[in-house]
mmCIF file of the N, C-alpha and C atoms, coordinates in Angstrom:
data_MODEL
# 
_entry.id   MODEL 
# 
loop_
_atom_site.group_PDB 
_atom_site.id 
_atom_site.type_symbol 
_atom_site.label_atom_id 
_atom_site.label_alt_id 
_atom_site.label_comp_id 
_atom_site.label_asym_id 
_atom_site.label_entity_id 
_atom_site.label_seq_id 
_atom_site.pdbx_PDB_ins_code 
_atom_site.Cartn_x 
_atom_site.Cartn_y 
_atom_site.Cartn_z 
_atom_site.occupancy 
_atom_site.B_iso_or_equiv 
_atom_site.pdbx_formal_charge 
_atom_site.auth_seq_id 
_atom_site.auth_comp_id 
_atom_site.auth_asym_id 
_atom_site.auth_atom_id 
_atom_site.pdbx_PDB_model_num 
ATOM 1   N N  . MET A 1 1  ? 46.017  -21.381 -18.853 1.00 0.00 ? 1  MET A N  1 
ATOM 2   C CA . MET A 1 1  ? 44.933  -22.192 -17.805 1.00 0.00 ? 1  MET A CA 1 
ATOM 3   C C  . MET A 1 1  ? 44.526  -21.015 -16.909 1.00 0.00 ? 1  MET A C  1 
ATOM 4   N N  . MET A 1 2  ? 43.807  -21.401 -16.254 1.00 0.00 ? 2  MET A N  1 
ATOM 5   C CA . MET A 1 2  ? 42.749  -20.726 -15.218 1.00 0.00 ? 2  MET A CA 1 
ATOM 6   C C  . MET A 1 2  ? 43.385  -21.140 -13.748 1.00 0.00 ? 2  MET A C  1 
ATOM 7   N N  . ASN A 1 3  ? 43.837  -20.141 -12.663 1.00 0.00 ? 3  ASN A N  1 
ATOM 8   C CA . ASN A 1 3  ? 44.408  -20.311 -11.323 1.00 0.00 ? 3  ASN A CA 1 
ATOM 9   C C  . ASN A 1 3  ? 42.777  -20.804 -10.578 1.00 0.00 ? 3  ASN A C  1 
ATOM 10  N N  . THR A 1 4  ? 42.640  -21.312 -9.552  1.00 0.00 ? 4  THR A N  1 
ATOM 11  C CA . THR A 1 4  ? 41.827  -22.003 -8.400  1.00 0.00 ? 4  THR A CA 1 
ATOM 12  C C  . THR A 1 4  ? 41.017  -20.681 -8.424  1.00 0.00 ? 4  THR A C  1 
ATOM 13  N N  . PHE A 1 5  ? 41.473  -19.693 -8.119  1.00 0.00 ? 5  PHE A N  1 
ATOM 14  C CA . PHE A 1 5  ? 40.904  -18.140 -7.741  1.00 0.00 ? 5  PHE A CA 1 
ATOM 15  C C  . PHE A 1 5  ? 39.861  -18.136 -8.704  1.00 0.00 ? 5  PHE A C  1 
ATOM 16  N N  . GLU A 1 6  ? 40.199  -18.172 -10.205 1.00 0.00 ? 6  GLU A N  1 
ATOM 17  C CA . GLU A 1 6  ? 39.525  -17.207 -11.435 1.00 0.00 ? 6  GLU A CA 1 
ATOM 18  C C  . GLU A 1 6  ? 38.344  -18.349 -11.311 1.00 0.00 ? 6  GLU A C  1 
ATOM 19  N N  . PHE A 1 7  ? 38.304  -19.474 -11.736 1.00 0.00 ? 7  PHE A N  1 
ATOM 20  C CA . PHE A 1 7  ? 37.400  -20.478 -11.190 1.00 0.00 ? 7  PHE A CA 1 
ATOM 21  C C  . PHE A 1 7  ? 36.533  -20.219 -10.754 1.00 0.00 ? 7  PHE A C  1 
ATOM 22  N N  . LYS A 1 8  ? 36.575  -19.963 -9.162  1.00 0.00 ? 8  LYS A N  1 
ATOM 23  C CA . LYS A 1 8  ? 35.587  -19.774 -8.009  1.00 0.00 ? 8  LYS A CA 1 
ATOM 24  C C  . LYS A 1 8  ? 34.881  -18.755 -8.726  1.00 0.00 ? 8  LYS A C  1 
ATOM 25  N N  . ASN A 1 9  ? 35.479  -17.942 -9.406  1.00 0.00 ? 9  ASN A N  1 
ATOM 26  C CA . ASN A 1 9  ? 34.729  -16.633 -9.389  1.00 0.00 ? 9  ASN A CA 1 
ATOM 27  C C  . ASN A 1 9  ? 33.896  -16.443 -10.610 1.00 0.00 ? 9  ASN A C  1 
ATOM 28  N N  . LEU A 1 10 ? 34.256  -17.276 -11.553 1.00 0.00 ? 10 LEU A N  1 
ATOM 29  C CA . LEU A 1 10 ? 33.813  -17.977 -12.381 1.00 0.00 ? 10 LEU A CA 1 
ATOM 30  C C  . LEU A 1 10 ? 32.432  -18.477 -12.360 1.00 0.00 ? 10 LEU A C  1 
ATOM 31  N N  . VAL A 1 11 ? 32.300  -19.274 -11.361 1.00 0.00 ? 11 VAL A N  1 
ATOM 32  C CA . VAL A 1 11 ? 31.850  -19.954 -11.042 1.00 0.00 ? 11 VAL A CA 1 
ATOM 33  C C  . VAL A 1 11 ? 30.648  -19.565 -10.464 1.00 0.00 ? 11 VAL A C  1 
ATOM 34  N N  . LYS A 1 12 ? 30.599  -18.819 -9.164  1.00 0.00 ? 12 LYS A N  1 
ATOM 35  C CA . LYS A 1 12 ? 30.401  -17.708 -8.315  1.00 0.00 ? 12 LYS A CA 1 
ATOM 36  C C  . LYS A 1 12 ? 29.343  -16.732 -9.398  1.00 0.00 ? 12 LYS A C  1 
ATOM 37  N N  . ASN A 1 13 ? 29.848  -16.355 -10.225 1.00 0.00 ? 13 ASN A N  1 
ATOM 38  C CA . ASN A 1 13 ? 29.313  -15.346 -11.313 1.00 0.00 ? 13 ASN A CA 1 
ATOM 39  C C  . ASN A 1 13 ? 28.433  -16.195 -12.120 1.00 0.00 ? 13 ASN A C  1 
ATOM 40  N N  . LEU A 1 14 ? 28.479  -17.158 -12.293 1.00 0.00 ? 14 LEU A N  1 
ATOM 41  C CA . LEU A 1 14 ? 27.046  -17.767 -13.370 1.00 0.00 ? 14 LEU A CA 1 
ATOM 42  C C  . LEU A 1 14 ? 26.775  -18.305 -12.136 1.00 0.00 ? 14 LEU A C  1 
ATOM 43  N N  . LYS A 1 15 ? 26.721  -18.556 -11.112 1.00 0.00 ? 15 LYS A N  1 
ATOM 44  C CA . LYS A 1 15 ? 25.680  -19.156 -10.202 1.00 0.00 ? 15 LYS A CA 1 
ATOM 45  C C  . LYS A 1 15 ? 24.834  -17.974 -9.982  1.00 0.00 ? 15 LYS A C  1 
ATOM 46  N N  . ASN A 1 16 ? 25.106  -16.964 -9.977  1.00 0.00 ? 16 ASN A N  1 
ATOM 47  C CA . ASN A 1 16 ? 24.487  -15.435 -8.983  1.00 0.00 ? 16 ASN A CA 1 
ATOM 48  C C  . ASN A 1 16 ? 23.712  -15.031 -10.472 1.00 0.00 ? 16 ASN A C  1 
ATOM 49  N N  . SER A 1 17 ? 24.402  -15.296 -11.921 1.00 0.00 ? 17 SER A N  1 
ATOM 50  C CA . SER A 1 17 ? 23.623  -15.133 -12.894 1.00 0.00 ? 17 SER A CA 1 
ATOM 51  C C  . SER A 1 17 ? 22.389  -15.919 -12.632 1.00 0.00 ? 17 SER A C  1 
ATOM 52  N N  . LEU A 1 18 ? 22.364  -16.803 -12.676 1.00 0.00 ? 18 LEU A N  1 
ATOM 53  C CA . LEU A 1 18 ? 21.418  -18.453 -13.081 1.00 0.00 ? 18 LEU A CA 1 
ATOM 54  C C  . LEU A 1 18 ? 20.300  -17.858 -11.995 1.00 0.00 ? 18 LEU A C  1 
ATOM 55  N N  . LYS A 1 19 ? 20.692  -17.740 -10.901 1.00 0.00 ? 19 LYS A N  1 
ATOM 56  C CA . LYS A 1 19 ? 19.739  -17.440 -9.770  1.00 0.00 ? 19 LYS A CA 1 
ATOM 57  C C  . LYS A 1 19 ? 18.952  -16.304 -9.698  1.00 0.00 ? 19 LYS A C  1 
ATOM 58  N N  . GLU A 1 20 ? 18.859  -14.751 -10.419 1.00 0.00 ? 20 GLU A N  1 
ATOM 59  C CA . GLU A 1 20 ? 18.697  -13.593 -10.958 1.00 0.00 ? 20 GLU A CA 1 
ATOM 60  C C  . GLU A 1 20 ? 17.794  -14.007 -12.028 1.00 0.00 ? 20 GLU A C  1 
ATOM 61  N N  . LYS A 1 21 ? 17.919  -14.982 -13.110 1.00 0.00 ? 21 LYS A N  1 
ATOM 62  C CA . LYS A 1 21 ? 17.503  -14.748 -14.143 1.00 0.00 ? 21 LYS A CA 1 
ATOM 63  C C  . LYS A 1 21 ? 16.011  -15.257 -13.620 1.00 0.00 ? 21 LYS A C  1 
ATOM 64  N N  . SER A 1 22 ? 16.186  -16.454 -12.769 1.00 0.00 ? 22 SER A N  1 
ATOM 65  C CA . SER A 1 22 ? 15.211  -17.713 -12.568 1.00 0.00 ? 22 SER A CA 1 
ATOM 66  C C  . SER A 1 22 ? 14.340  -16.928 -11.247 1.00 0.00 ? 22 SER A C  1 
ATOM 67  N N  . PHE A 1 23 ? 14.953  -15.596 -10.697 1.00 0.00 ? 23 PHE A N  1 
ATOM 68  C CA . PHE A 1 23 ? 13.869  -14.992 -10.266 1.00 0.00 ? 23 PHE A CA 1 
ATOM 69  C C  . PHE A 1 23 ? 13.100  -14.067 -11.164 1.00 0.00 ? 23 PHE A C  1 
ATOM 70  N N  . PHE A 1 24 ? 13.363  -13.394 -12.087 1.00 0.00 ? 24 PHE A N  1 
ATOM 71  C CA . PHE A 1 24 ? 13.088  -12.204 -12.995 1.00 0.00 ? 24 PHE A CA 1 
ATOM 72  C C  . PHE A 1 24 ? 11.827  -13.734 -13.492 1.00 0.00 ? 24 PHE A C  1 
ATOM 73  N N  . LYS A 1 25 ? 11.935  -14.654 -14.094 1.00 0.00 ? 25 LYS A N  1 
ATOM 74  C CA . LYS A 1 25 ? 11.469  -15.690 -14.459 1.00 0.00 ? 25 LYS A CA 1 
ATOM 75  C C  . LYS A 1 25 ? 9.809   -15.901 -13.215 1.00 0.00 ? 25 LYS A C  1 
ATOM 76  N N  . ASP A 1 26 ? 10.712  -16.426 -12.644 1.00 0.00 ? 26 ASP A N  1 
ATOM 77  C CA . ASP A 1 26 ? 9.289   -16.787 -11.507 1.00 0.00 ? 26 ASP A CA 1 
ATOM 78  C C  . ASP A 1 26 ? 8.283   -15.644 -10.582 1.00 0.00 ? 26 ASP A C  1 
ATOM 79  N N  . LEU A 1 27 ? 8.743   -14.781 -11.071 1.00 0.00 ? 27 LEU A N  1 
ATOM 80  C CA . LEU A 1 27 ? 8.054   -13.586 -10.079 1.00 0.00 ? 27 LEU A CA 1 
ATOM 81  C C  . LEU A 1 27 ? 7.555   -12.580 -10.356 1.00 0.00 ? 27 LEU A C  1 
ATOM 82  N N  . ARG A 1 28 ? 7.561   -12.658 -12.307 1.00 0.00 ? 28 ARG A N  1 
ATOM 83  C CA . ARG A 1 28 ? 6.939   -11.982 -13.518 1.00 0.00 ? 28 ARG A CA 1 
ATOM 84  C C  . ARG A 1 28 ? 5.117   -12.638 -12.672 1.00 0.00 ? 28 ARG A C  1 
ATOM 85  N N  . LYS A 1 29 ? 4.102   -11.577 -12.617 1.00 0.00 ? 29 LYS A N  1 
ATOM 86  C CA . LYS A 1 29 ? 3.101   -11.717 -12.948 1.00 0.00 ? 29 LYS A CA 1 
ATOM 87  C C  . LYS A 1 29 ? 1.755   -11.215 -14.104 1.00 0.00 ? 29 LYS A C  1 
ATOM 88  N N  . GLU A 1 30 ? 1.346   -12.326 -14.270 1.00 0.00 ? 30 GLU A N  1 
ATOM 89  C CA . GLU A 1 30 ? 0.385   -12.366 -15.350 1.00 0.00 ? 30 GLU A CA 1 
ATOM 90  C C  . GLU A 1 30 ? -0.384  -11.523 -15.013 1.00 0.00 ? 30 GLU A C  1 
ATOM 91  N N  . VAL A 1 31 ? -0.858  -10.278 -16.337 1.00 0.00 ? 31 VAL A N  1 
ATOM 92  C CA . VAL A 1 31 ? -2.244  -9.476  -16.315 1.00 0.00 ? 31 VAL A CA 1 
ATOM 93  C C  . VAL A 1 31 ? -3.529  -9.763  -16.695 1.00 0.00 ? 31 VAL A C  1 
ATOM 94  N N  . ASP A 1 32 ? -4.379  -9.534  -16.064 1.00 0.00 ? 32 ASP A N  1 
ATOM 95  C CA . ASP A 1 32 ? -5.773  -9.698  -16.360 1.00 0.00 ? 32 ASP A CA 1 
ATOM 96  C C  . ASP A 1 32 ? -6.402  -8.396  -17.103 1.00 0.00 ? 32 ASP A C  1 
ATOM 97  N N  . THR A 1 33 ? -6.933  -9.071  -18.640 1.00 0.00 ? 33 THR A N  1 
ATOM 98  C CA . THR A 1 33 ? -7.678  -8.190  -19.297 1.00 0.00 ? 33 THR A CA 1 
ATOM 99  C C  . THR A 1 33 ? -8.546  -7.702  -19.169 1.00 0.00 ? 33 THR A C  1 
ATOM 100 N N  . GLY A 1 34 ? -8.958  -6.631  -19.288 1.00 0.00 ? 34 GLY A N  1 
ATOM 101 C CA . GLY A 1 34 ? -10.542 -6.241  -18.743 1.00 0.00 ? 34 GLY A CA 1 
ATOM 102 C C  . GLY A 1 34 ? -10.466 -6.238  -17.429 1.00 0.00 ? 34 GLY A C  1 
ATOM 103 N N  . ALA A 1 35 ? -9.396  -6.176  -16.895 1.00 0.00 ? 35 ALA A N  1 
ATOM 104 C CA . ALA A 1 35 ? -9.640  -6.401  -15.140 1.00 0.00 ? 35 ALA A CA 1 
ATOM 105 C C  . ALA A 1 35 ? -10.212 -4.612  -14.372 1.00 0.00 ? 35 ALA A C  1 
ATOM 106 N N  . ASN A 1 36 ? -9.713  -3.754  -15.264 1.00 0.00 ? 36 ASN A N  1 
ATOM 107 C CA . ASN A 1 36 ? -10.789 -2.609  -15.003 1.00 0.00 ? 36 ASN A CA 1 
ATOM 108 C C  . ASN A 1 36 ? -11.806 -1.862  -15.716 1.00 0.00 ? 36 ASN A C  1 
ATOM 109 N N  . GLY A 1 37 ? -12.459 -2.809  -16.021 1.00 0.00 ? 37 GLY A N  1 
ATOM 110 C CA . GLY A 1 37 ? -13.680 -2.467  -17.147 1.00 0.00 ? 37 GLY A CA 1 
ATOM 111 C C  . GLY A 1 37 ? -13.041 -1.787  -18.626 1.00 0.00 ? 37 GLY A C  1 
ATOM 112 N N  . THR A 1 38 ? -11.785 -2.269  -18.574 1.00 0.00 ? 38 THR A N  1 
ATOM 113 C CA . THR A 1 38 ? -11.464 -1.913  -20.249 1.00 0.00 ? 38 THR A CA 1 
ATOM 114 C C  . THR A 1 38 ? -11.953 -2.383  -21.331 1.00 0.00 ? 38 THR A C  1 
ATOM 115 N N  . GLN A 1 39 ? -12.925 -3.186  -20.942 1.00 0.00 ? 39 GLN A N  1 
ATOM 116 C CA . GLN A 1 39 ? -13.427 -4.211  -22.690 1.00 0.00 ? 39 GLN A CA 1 
ATOM 117 C C  . GLN A 1 39 ? -14.861 -4.449  -22.074 1.00 0.00 ? 39 GLN A C  1 
ATOM 118 N N  . ASN A 1 40 ? -15.494 -4.207  -23.507 1.00 0.00 ? 40 ASN A N  1 
ATOM 119 C CA . ASN A 1 40 ? -17.157 -4.254  -23.283 1.00 0.00 ? 40 ASN A CA 1 
ATOM 120 C C  . ASN A 1 40 ? -17.655 -2.969  -22.026 1.00 0.00 ? 40 ASN A C  1 
ATOM 121 N N  . TYR A 1 41 ? -17.192 -2.038  -22.616 1.00 0.00 ? 41 TYR A N  1 
ATOM 122 C CA . TYR A 1 41 ? -17.462 -0.811  -22.065 1.00 0.00 ? 41 TYR A CA 1 
ATOM 123 C C  . TYR A 1 41 ? -18.943 0.134   -22.054 1.00 0.00 ? 41 TYR A C  1 
ATOM 124 N N  . VAL A 1 42 ? -19.909 0.252   -21.416 1.00 0.00 ? 42 VAL A N  1 
ATOM 125 C CA . VAL A 1 42 ? -21.338 0.317   -21.551 1.00 0.00 ? 42 VAL A CA 1 
ATOM 126 C C  . VAL A 1 42 ? -21.261 1.778   -21.700 1.00 0.00 ? 42 VAL A C  1 
ATOM 127 N N  . LEU A 1 43 ? -21.920 2.368   -22.842 1.00 0.00 ? 43 LEU A N  1 
ATOM 128 C CA . LEU A 1 43 ? -22.514 3.471   -22.761 1.00 0.00 ? 43 LEU A CA 1 
ATOM 129 C C  . LEU A 1 43 ? -23.368 4.271   -21.994 1.00 0.00 ? 43 LEU A C  1 
ATOM 130 N N  . LYS A 1 44 ? -23.376 5.577   -21.278 1.00 0.00 ? 44 LYS A N  1 
ATOM 131 C CA . LYS A 1 44 ? -24.358 5.736   -20.497 1.00 0.00 ? 44 LYS A CA 1 
ATOM 132 C C  . LYS A 1 44 ? -24.976 6.851   -20.387 1.00 0.00 ? 44 LYS A C  1 
ATOM 133 N N  . LYS A 1 45 ? -24.718 7.768   -21.457 1.00 0.00 ? 45 LYS A N  1 
ATOM 134 C CA . LYS A 1 45 ? -25.176 9.257   -22.520 1.00 0.00 ? 45 LYS A CA 1 
ATOM 135 C C  . LYS A 1 45 ? -25.218 9.068   -23.663 1.00 0.00 ? 45 LYS A C  1 
ATOM 136 N N  . GLY A 1 46 ? -26.209 9.817   -24.436 1.00 0.00 ? 46 GLY A N  1 
ATOM 137 C CA . GLY A 1 46 ? -25.951 10.065  -25.735 1.00 0.00 ? 46 GLY A CA 1 
ATOM 138 C C  . GLY A 1 46 ? -27.345 8.807   -26.380 1.00 0.00 ? 46 GLY A C  1 
ATOM 139 N N  . MET A 1 47 ? -27.249 8.775   -27.363 1.00 0.00 ? 47 MET A N  1 
ATOM 140 C CA . MET A 1 47 ? -28.695 7.962   -28.389 1.00 0.00 ? 47 MET A CA 1 
ATOM 141 C C  . MET A 1 47 ? -28.076 6.753   -28.190 1.00 0.00 ? 47 MET A C  1 
ATOM 142 N N  . ASN A 1 48 ? -26.849 6.100   -27.999 1.00 0.00 ? 48 ASN A N  1 
ATOM 143 C CA . ASN A 1 48 ? -26.511 4.837   -27.956 1.00 0.00 ? 48 ASN A CA 1 
ATOM 144 C C  . ASN A 1 48 ? -26.294 4.131   -26.694 1.00 0.00 ? 48 ASN A C  1 
ATOM 145 N N  . LYS A 1 49 ? -27.171 5.429   -25.664 1.00 0.00 ? 49 LYS A N  1 
ATOM 146 C CA . LYS A 1 49 ? -27.012 4.740   -23.952 1.00 0.00 ? 49 LYS A CA 1 
ATOM 147 C C  . LYS A 1 49 ? -27.507 3.381   -23.986 1.00 0.00 ? 49 LYS A C  1 
ATOM 148 N N  . ASN A 1 50 ? -26.963 2.673   -22.776 1.00 0.00 ? 50 ASN A N  1 
ATOM 149 C CA . ASN A 1 50 ? -26.557 1.558   -22.581 1.00 0.00 ? 50 ASN A CA 1 
ATOM 150 C C  . ASN A 1 50 ? -26.350 0.067   -23.485 1.00 0.00 ? 50 ASN A C  1 
ATOM 151 N N  . SER A 1 51 ? -25.525 0.482   -24.550 1.00 0.00 ? 51 SER A N  1 
ATOM 152 C CA . SER A 1 51 ? -24.999 0.002   -25.420 1.00 0.00 ? 51 SER A CA 1 
ATOM 153 C C  . SER A 1 51 ? -23.482 -0.422  -25.461 1.00 0.00 ? 51 SER A C  1 
ATOM 154 N N  . ILE A 1 52 ? -23.166 -1.498  -25.746 1.00 0.00 ? 52 ILE A N  1 
ATOM 155 C CA . ILE A 1 52 ? -21.598 -1.529  -25.651 1.00 0.00 ? 52 ILE A CA 1 
ATOM 156 C C  . ILE A 1 52 ? -20.926 -0.838  -26.798 1.00 0.00 ? 52 ILE A C  1 
ATOM 157 N N  . ALA A 1 53 ? -19.280 -0.230  -26.144 1.00 0.00 ? 53 ALA A N  1 
ATOM 158 C CA . ALA A 1 53 ? -19.306 0.532   -26.988 1.00 0.00 ? 53 ALA A CA 1 
ATOM 159 C C  . ALA A 1 53 ? -18.014 -0.818  -27.867 1.00 0.00 ? 53 ALA A C  1 
ATOM 160 N N  . THR A 1 54 ? -17.341 -0.121  -28.951 1.00 0.00 ? 54 THR A N  1 
ATOM 161 C CA . THR A 1 54 ? -16.501 -0.690  -30.070 1.00 0.00 ? 54 THR A CA 1 
ATOM 162 C C  . THR A 1 54 ? -15.321 -0.071  -30.186 1.00 0.00 ? 54 THR A C  1 
ATOM 163 N N  . THR A 1 55 ? -14.402 -0.799  -30.675 1.00 0.00 ? 55 THR A N  1 
ATOM 164 C CA . THR A 1 55 ? -13.393 0.137   -31.554 1.00 0.00 ? 55 THR A CA 1 
ATOM 165 C C  . THR A 1 55 ? -13.743 0.842   -32.582 1.00 0.00 ? 55 THR A C  1 
ATOM 166 N N  . LYS A 1 56 ? -14.815 -0.200  -33.439 1.00 0.00 ? 56 LYS A N  1 
ATOM 167 C CA . LYS A 1 56 ? -15.007 0.492   -34.757 1.00 0.00 ? 56 LYS A CA 1 
ATOM 168 C C  . LYS A 1 56 ? -15.485 1.898   -34.837 1.00 0.00 ? 56 LYS A C  1 
ATOM 169 N N  . GLN A 1 57 ? -14.963 2.974   -35.249 1.00 0.00 ? 57 GLN A N  1 
ATOM 170 C CA . GLN A 1 57 ? -16.000 3.836   -35.489 1.00 0.00 ? 57 GLN A CA 1 
ATOM 171 C C  . GLN A 1 57 ? -16.190 4.757   -36.538 1.00 0.00 ? 57 GLN A C  1 
# 
């Protein structure tokens, strides 16, 4: 059997851990794909000038 002091500490620790997990879940930011021009890059030099670069080479 637990005494009241141990029980209060257990409840307090569970409450804090749930609060911490909810902060991590709510404060996570979504990432924008292609935000800084990383997708559909247009070539500026060479024989394929003004064409969109692909990952296939």
